[in-house]
C-alpha positions as CSV (number, residue, x, y, z in Angstrom):
1,M,12.0,-5.4,28.2
2,K,14.3,-4.8,25.2
3,K,14.8,-8.6,24.9
4,L,11.1,-9.1,24.3
5,N,11.6,-7.9,20.7
6,S,8.1,-6.3,20.8
7,V,7.5,-2.7,21.3
8,T,3.8,-3.2,22.0
9,L,4.5,-5.8,24.7
10,A,7.1,-3.6,26.3
11,T,4.6,-0.7,26.3
12,V,1.9,-2.9,28.0
13,I,4.4,-4.1,30.6
14,T,5.6,-0.5,31.2
15,L,2.0,0.7,31.7
16,S,1.3,-2.2,34.0
17,L,4.4,-1.5,36.1
18,A,3.5,2.2,36.4
19,L,0.0,1.3,37.7
20,T,1.4,-1.3,40.1
21,I,4.0,1.0,41.6
22,S,1.4,3.8,41.9
23,S,-0.9,1.4,43.8
24,I,2.0,0.4,46.1
25,F,2.8,4.0,47.0
26,Q,-0.9,4.6,47.6
27,N,-1.1,1.7,50.0
28,L,2.0,2.9,51.8
29,G,0.2,6.1,52.6
30,M,1.7,8.3,49.9
31,S,-0.1,9.5,46.8
32,F,-0.2,7.3,43.7
33,V,1.1,10.4,41.8
34,V,4.4,10.1,43.6
35,G,4.7,6.4,42.6
36,A,4.0,7.2,38.9
37,Y,6.4,10.1,39.0
38,V,9.3,8.0,40.5
39,F,8.7,5.2,37.9
40,G,8.6,7.8,35.1
41,L,12.0,9.2,36.3
42,A,13.5,5.7,36.3
43,M,12.2,5.0,32.7
44,S,13.4,8.3,31.4
45,K,17.0,7.1,31.5
46,T,16.4,4.1,29.3
47,D,16.9,3.9,25.6
48,I,13.4,2.5,25.1
49,V,11.8,5.6,26.5
50,Y,11.1,7.2,23.0
51,V,9.1,4.2,21.7
52,I,7.2,3.9,24.9
53,Q,6.3,7.6,24.7
54,D,5.2,7.2,21.1
55,K,3.0,4.2,21.9
56,L,1.4,6.0,24.9
57,T,0.6,9.2,23.1
58,I,-2.9,8.0,22.3
59,F,-3.6,7.6,26.0
60,E,-2.3,11.1,26.7
61,R,-4.5,12.6,24.1
62,F,-7.5,10.6,25.3
63,F,-7.2,11.0,29.1
64,I,-5.9,14.6,29.4
65,P,-9.1,16.2,28.1
66,I,-11.1,13.9,30.3
67,F,-9.0,14.9,33.3
68,F,-9.5,18.6,32.7
69,T,-13.2,18.0,32.0
70,S,-13.5,16.2,35.4
71,I,-11.8,19.2,37.1
72,G,-14.5,21.4,35.6
73,L,-17.3,19.1,36.6
74,M,-16.1,18.9,40.1
75,S,-15.8,22.7,40.4
76,D,-18.6,24.8,41.8
77,I,-18.6,27.9,39.6
78,N,-20.5,29.9,42.2
79,E,-17.8,29.3,44.8
80,I,-15.0,30.1,42.3
81,L,-16.7,33.4,41.4
82,S,-17.4,34.4,45.0
83,K,-15.6,37.5,46.3
84,E,-13.7,35.6,49.0
85,V,-12.3,32.9,46.6
86,L,-11.4,35.4,43.9
87,I,-9.5,37.7,46.2
88,L,-7.6,34.8,47.9
89,G,-7.0,33.1,44.5
90,L,-5.6,36.3,42.9
91,A,-3.5,37.1,46.0
92,I,-2.0,33.6,46.2
93,S,-1.4,33.5,42.4
94,A,0.5,36.8,42.6
95,I,2.6,35.5,45.4
96,A,3.2,32.2,43.5
97,I,4.3,34.1,40.4
98,L,6.5,36.5,42.4
99,T,8.2,33.9,44.6
100,K,8.8,31.4,41.7
101,S,10.3,34.2,39.5
102,I,12.6,35.6,42.2
103,F,13.8,32.3,43.7
104,C,14.5,30.8,40.2
105,F,16.0,34.0,38.8
106,I,18.6,34.5,41.5
107,P,20.1,31.0,41.6
108,A,20.3,30.9,37.8
109,L,22.6,34.0,37.9
110,F,25.1,32.0,39.9
111,L,25.0,29.0,37.6
112,G,26.4,30.6,34.4
113,F,23.3,32.3,33.1
114,N,23.1,36.0,32.3
115,K,20.0,38.1,33.2
116,L,18.2,37.1,30.0
117,G,18.9,33.4,30.6
118,A,17.9,33.6,34.2
119,L,14.7,35.4,33.3
120,K,13.8,32.7,30.8
121,I,14.3,30.1,33.5
122,A,12.3,32.1,36.1
123,V,9.3,32.7,33.8
124,G,9.5,29.2,32.5
125,M,9.1,27.8,36.0
126,V,6.0,29.8,36.7
127,P,3.4,27.7,34.8
128,R,3.7,24.6,37.0
129,G,0.7,23.0,38.6
130,E,-0.5,19.8,36.8
131,V,0.4,17.7,39.9
132,S,-1.3,20.3,42.1
133,L,-4.6,19.8,40.2
134,I,-4.3,16.0,40.6
135,M,-3.6,16.3,44.3
136,A,-6.5,18.8,44.7
137,N,-8.8,16.5,42.8
138,V,-7.9,13.6,45.1
139,A,-8.3,15.8,48.2
140,L,-11.7,17.1,47.2
141,S,-12.9,13.6,46.3
142,S,-11.7,12.3,49.7
143,G,-13.3,15.3,51.5
144,F,-10.1,16.7,52.9
145,I,-10.7,20.2,51.3
146,S,-13.8,22.3,50.6
147,Q,-15.1,23.7,47.3
148,K,-13.7,27.1,48.3
149,I,-10.1,25.8,48.8
150,F,-10.5,23.8,45.5
151,G,-11.6,27.0,43.7
152,I,-8.5,28.9,45.0
153,I,-6.2,26.1,43.9
154,I,-7.8,26.1,40.4
155,I,-7.2,29.9,40.1
156,M,-3.6,29.5,41.5
157,V,-2.9,26.8,38.8
158,F,-4.4,28.4,35.7
159,L,-3.7,32.1,36.2
160,P,0.1,31.8,36.4
161,T,0.0,29.6,33.3
162,I,-2.1,32.2,31.4
163,V,0.1,35.1,32.4
164,A,3.4,33.4,31.9
165,T,2.8,31.8,28.4
166,P,2.9,35.0,26.3
167,I,5.9,36.3,28.3
168,I,7.8,33.0,27.6
169,N,7.0,33.2,23.9
170,F,8.3,36.8,23.8
171,L,11.5,36.0,25.7
172,F,12.4,33.0,23.5
173,K,12.0,35.2,20.4
174,I,14.9,37.3,21.5
175,N,17.8,36.1,19.5
176,K,20.5,36.5,22.2
177,S,22.4,34.0,24.3
178,G,21.3,33.4,27.8
179,L,24.7,32.3,29.0
180,K,27.5,34.4,30.5
181,K,30.1,32.4,28.7
182,E,29.4,30.4,25.6
183,L,29.7,26.6,26.0
184,P,32.3,24.7,23.9
185,I,31.1,24.1,20.4
186,D,32.2,20.4,20.5
187,Q,29.0,19.2,22.1
188,N,26.8,18.3,19.1
189,T,27.4,18.2,15.4
190,H,24.7,19.4,12.9
191,I,24.6,18.1,9.3
192,C,22.1,19.8,6.9
193,V,21.0,18.3,3.6
194,S,18.6,20.0,1.2
195,F,16.7,18.4,-1.7
196,E,14.7,19.9,-4.5
197,Y,11.5,18.1,-3.6
198,D,9.7,17.5,-0.3
199,N,8.8,13.9,-1.3
200,L,12.4,12.9,-1.7
201,A,13.2,14.1,1.8
202,K,10.2,12.2,3.2
203,I,11.4,9.0,1.5
204,L,14.9,9.4,2.8
205,V,13.8,10.1,6.4
206,W,11.4,7.1,6.3
207,D,14.2,4.8,5.0
208,L,16.6,6.2,7.5
209,K,14.2,5.5,10.3
210,N,13.8,1.9,9.2
211,E,17.6,1.6,9.0
212,L,18.0,2.8,12.5
213,R,15.4,0.3,13.7
214,K,17.3,-2.5,12.0
215,E,20.5,-1.4,13.8
216,G,18.6,-1.8,17.2
217,F,17.7,1.9,17.8
218,F,14.5,2.8,19.4
219,T,12.8,5.7,17.6
220,Q,10.1,8.2,18.4
221,Q,8.5,10.3,15.6
222,I,6.6,13.6,15.8
223,K,5.3,14.9,12.5
224,N,2.8,17.2,10.8
225,D,2.0,18.2,7.2
226,S,5.3,20.0,6.5
227,S,7.8,18.8,9.2
228,Q,9.0,15.6,10.9
229,Y,11.1,15.0,14.0
230,I,12.7,11.7,15.0
231,N,14.5,10.8,18.2
232,A,16.7,7.7,18.0
233,R,18.4,6.0,21.0
234,K,20.4,2.9,21.6
235,N,22.2,2.5,25.0
236,N,24.3,5.7,25.3
237,I,24.0,6.6,21.6
238,S,21.4,9.1,20.6
239,F,20.5,11.0,17.3
240,S,17.9,13.4,16.3
241,I,16.6,13.9,12.7
242,K,14.5,16.9,11.8
243,R,12.8,17.4,8.4
244,E,11.4,20.8,7.4
245,G,10.0,20.6,3.9
246,S,12.8,19.4,1.7
247,K,15.6,20.2,4.3
248,I,16.9,17.5,6.6
249,T,19.0,18.3,9.7
250,F,20.9,15.6,11.6
251,E,22.2,16.2,15.1
252,C,24.4,13.9,17.2
253,P,27.4,14.1,19.6
254,N,30.8,14.4,17.9
255,N,31.9,10.9,19.1
256,H,28.8,9.4,17.4
257,L,29.2,11.3,14.1
258,I,30.8,8.4,12.3
259,I,27.9,6.1,13.1
260,M,25.4,8.7,11.8
261,Q,27.4,9.2,8.6
262,D,27.6,5.4,8.0
263,L,23.8,5.0,8.5
264,F,23.2,8.0,6.1
265,R,25.4,6.4,3.5
266,E,23.6,3.1,3.8
267,T,20.3,4.9,3.3
268,I,21.5,6.7,0.2
269,L,22.8,3.4,-1.2
270,N,19.3,1.8,-0.6
271,L,17.6,4.7,-2.4
272,E,20.0,4.4,-5.3
273,K,19.0,0.7,-5.6
274,I,15.3,1.6,-5.5
275,T,15.8,4.3,-8.1
276,K,17.4,1.9,-10.5
277,E,14.5,-0.5,-10.0
278,V,12.0,2.3,-10.5
279,E,13.7,3.3,-13.8
280,T,13.4,-0.3,-15.0
281,I,9.7,-0.5,-14.1
282,S,9.1,2.9,-15.7
283,L,10.6,1.7,-19.0
284,R,8.4,-1.4,-19.0
285,T,5.3,0.7,-18.2
286,K,5.9,3.0,-21.2
287,K,5.8,-0.1,-23.4
288,L,2.4,-1.2,-22.1
289,D,-0.4,-1.3,-24.6
290,Y,-3.6,-0.6,-22.6
291,S,-6.9,1.1,-23.0
292,I,-9.0,2.4,-20.2
293,N,-12.7,1.7,-20.3
294,Y,-14.0,4.8,-18.5
295,D,-17.6,4.4,-19.5
296,K,-17.8,1.9,-16.6
297,I,-16.8,4.5,-14.0
298,L,-19.7,5.6,-11.8
299,S,-19.2,8.7,-9.6
300,N,-21.6,11.1,-7.8
301,I,-19.0,14.0,-7.9
302,K,-20.7,17.2,-8.9
303,L,-18.4,18.6,-11.6
304,N,-20.1,21.9,-11.9
305,K,-18.5,22.8,-8.5
306,R,-15.1,21.7,-9.8
307,I,-14.9,23.1,-13.3
308,K,-15.3,26.8,-14.3
309,K,-16.4,27.9,-17.7
310,E,-13.5,30.4,-17.9
311,N,-11.1,27.4,-17.5
312,I,-12.2,25.9,-20.8
313,I,-10.3,26.8,-24.0
314,L,-12.3,26.1,-27.2
315,E,-9.3,26.1,-29.5
316,L,-5.7,25.8,-28.2
317,K,-3.1,27.9,-29.9
318,A,-0.3,25.6,-28.7
319,S,1.5,23.3,-31.1
320,N,3.6,21.2,-28.6
321,K,3.4,19.7,-25.1
322,A,5.1,22.5,-23.3
323,D,2.9,25.2,-24.9
324,V,-0.2,23.2,-24.1
325,L,0.7,23.0,-20.4
326,R,1.5,26.8,-20.2
327,E,-1.7,27.7,-22.0
328,L,-3.8,25.6,-19.7
329,L,-2.1,27.0,-16.6
330,S,-2.7,30.5,-17.9
331,V,-6.5,30.2,-17.5
332,I,-6.3,29.0,-13.9
333,N,-6.8,32.2,-12.0
334,I,-4.9,31.7,-8.8
335,E,-1.8,33.4,-7.2
336,I,0.8,30.6,-7.3
337,D,4.2,30.0,-8.7
338,K,3.0,28.7,-12.1
339,E,6.5,28.4,-13.5
340,R,7.3,25.8,-10.7
341,I,4.0,24.0,-11.4
342,F,5.0,23.9,-15.1
343,Q,8.5,22.5,-14.4
344,D,6.9,19.8,-12.1
345,L,4.4,18.9,-14.8
346,M,7.2,18.6,-17.4
347,E,9.3,16.4,-15.0
348,R,6.3,14.1,-14.6
349,E,5.8,13.9,-18.3
350,K,9.5,12.8,-18.7
351,L,8.8,9.9,-16.4
352,I,5.7,8.7,-18.3
353,T,3.3,10.4,-20.6
354,T,-0.2,11.3,-19.5
355,A,-1.6,11.0,-23.1
356,L,-3.9,8.0,-23.5
357,K,-4.8,6.0,-26.6
358,E,-8.3,7.4,-26.7
359,G,-7.1,10.8,-28.2
360,F,-6.9,12.8,-25.0
361,A,-4.3,13.6,-22.4
362,I,-4.7,14.1,-18.6
363,P,-1.6,16.0,-17.3
364,H,-2.1,16.0,-13.5
365,L,-0.1,17.0,-10.5
366,K,-0.3,16.8,-6.7
367,T,1.4,19.9,-5.1
368,N,1.7,21.7,-1.8
369,L,1.3,25.1,-3.6
370,I,-2.5,24.9,-3.7
371,S,-5.3,24.3,-1.2
372,K,-8.1,23.0,-3.5
373,I,-8.4,21.2,-6.8
374,H,-8.2,23.2,-10.1
375,I,-9.2,21.9,-13.5
376,A,-8.5,23.4,-17.0
377,I,-9.7,21.9,-20.3
378,G,-8.4,22.6,-23.8
379,I,-9.4,21.4,-27.2
380,S,-7.2,21.1,-30.3
381,H,-9.1,20.1,-33.4
382,E,-6.0,19.7,-35.5
383,G,-4.3,17.6,-32.8
384,I,-1.0,17.9,-30.9
385,D,1.7,15.4,-30.4
386,F,1.6,14.6,-26.6
387,N,3.7,11.4,-26.9
388,A,0.6,9.2,-26.8
389,L,0.9,5.5,-26.3
390,D,-0.5,4.8,-29.7
391,K,1.7,7.5,-31.3
392,N,-1.5,9.4,-32.5
393,L,-2.2,13.1,-31.9
394,S,-4.2,14.2,-28.9
395,H,-7.2,16.5,-29.2
396,V,-8.7,16.9,-25.7
397,F,-6.4,18.0,-22.8
398,I,-7.5,18.0,-19.2
399,L,-5.1,19.6,-16.6
400,I,-5.9,18.7,-13.0
401,L,-4.0,20.3,-10.1
402,C,-4.6,18.8,-6.7
403,P,-3.4,19.5,-3.1
404,A,-0.7,17.1,-2.1
405,K,-2.7,15.9,1.0
406,D,-6.0,15.3,-0.9
407,Y,-6.1,11.5,-0.8
408,V,-9.9,11.1,-1.1
409,S,-11.5,13.4,-3.7
410,Y,-8.6,13.5,-6.2
411,P,-8.9,9.9,-7.7
412,R,-12.7,10.3,-7.9
413,I,-12.6,13.6,-9.6
414,L,-9.9,12.4,-12.0
415,A,-12.0,9.3,-12.9
416,S,-15.2,11.3,-13.2
417,V,-13.7,14.0,-15.5
418,V,-11.9,11.6,-17.7
419,G,-14.9,9.3,-17.9
420,K,-17.1,12.1,-19.1
421,V,-14.6,13.2,-21.7
422,D,-14.2,9.7,-23.0
423,L,-18.0,9.1,-23.2
424,Y,-18.7,12.4,-25.0
425,K,-15.5,13.0,-26.9
426,K,-17.2,13.5,-30.3
427,E,-19.8,15.9,-28.8
428,I,-17.0,17.9,-27.1
429,L,-15.0,18.1,-30.4
430,N,-18.1,19.2,-32.3
431,A,-19.0,21.9,-29.7
432,K,-19.1,25.5,-31.0
433,T,-18.6,27.3,-27.7
434,D,-16.9,26.7,-24.4
435,K,-20.4,26.8,-22.7
436,E,-21.4,23.8,-24.7
437,I,-18.3,21.9,-23.6
438,Y,-19.1,22.9,-20.0
439,N,-22.7,21.7,-20.2
440,I,-21.6,18.3,-21.7
441,I,-19.1,17.6,-19.0
442,V,-21.1,18.7,-16.0
443,S,-24.4,17.3,-17.2
């Protein structure tokens, strides 16, 4: 399947084979579950398994809720809550928990685990029963078992899972080894790299993932807002890359370390090339002579819900860019690291100024430190040098802080606020109170 050079096609063939083999097992008198399980075991040893899992995740998320819903629909709640079913269900569940714990705990003690390690294994083996539910579902549909037996099985599957889960969480929080003798350290090597900014770490991981794919590795990615985990595999070579915020951790066997280091160096070189190109583009952008016609911007954003009267400064005391940013930040009443926000704003201003030709500046920043948009507006009748494109002084300053993940409302609010200020700039500069400025902008 690797020779197909198409992950999508390989996934379709894999799914088709799984269904075909399941059907063959069913026709041979065995359950289709056994066929699917055997095929899954065979596929788990291939290097394409990660990308197949990644592509099939959508099916997992779609069908698993349907499966559990079907279990609920097929259940007779009156039978489950009957005295006979409850007593038998609780009794069998207790026996299941006890026997699994004992007969997993004892063998583990003879396989190099201490009591803590053996207990983790024993409790970890308790919540097992997904296949039991599938078999019970098939048996009930085929008429082999009654609703009472089905109810007992449901209790036997769910109760051990509910009981064992908090115990597992507690055991794995204990920061002690579960082994009698520590394993040799030469198994895997960890390389940790930290950056100042999360975005730089994201770009590096993204580029590294592409570099791995170019080298013929199959990759699987799991990510959320603040972290990212990538598995990469090619034949007998495997890597894992984990990003937590601005920290990246690489893990690989010692004998594959040189491959990982070479790929990392290539990625850094690619980023250096990109950085040089960005610097060139940035220099060209600074020389652009443009004017934005904001009076054509139409937006239905209600600014009265975004701008507070107390966040408007009628006359700024500042005399330079840094002081303007600090003064605007001071009126935003939230508990955040304002010094870090200030430094990030200044770094952004170094790249390209946010002062426009129309006599106003819009310093803005997307950051993970806040959860909603905050806006501060300041007026300077004398004018302040904000490195405007036309070299003139700026009089109106709009500071906009936005959550890093807000991709929808941020550009609309930015356009709406700046558009209002551009249209009513004279009225704003002639206003006598901050309330007048507020009414002009939100009207």
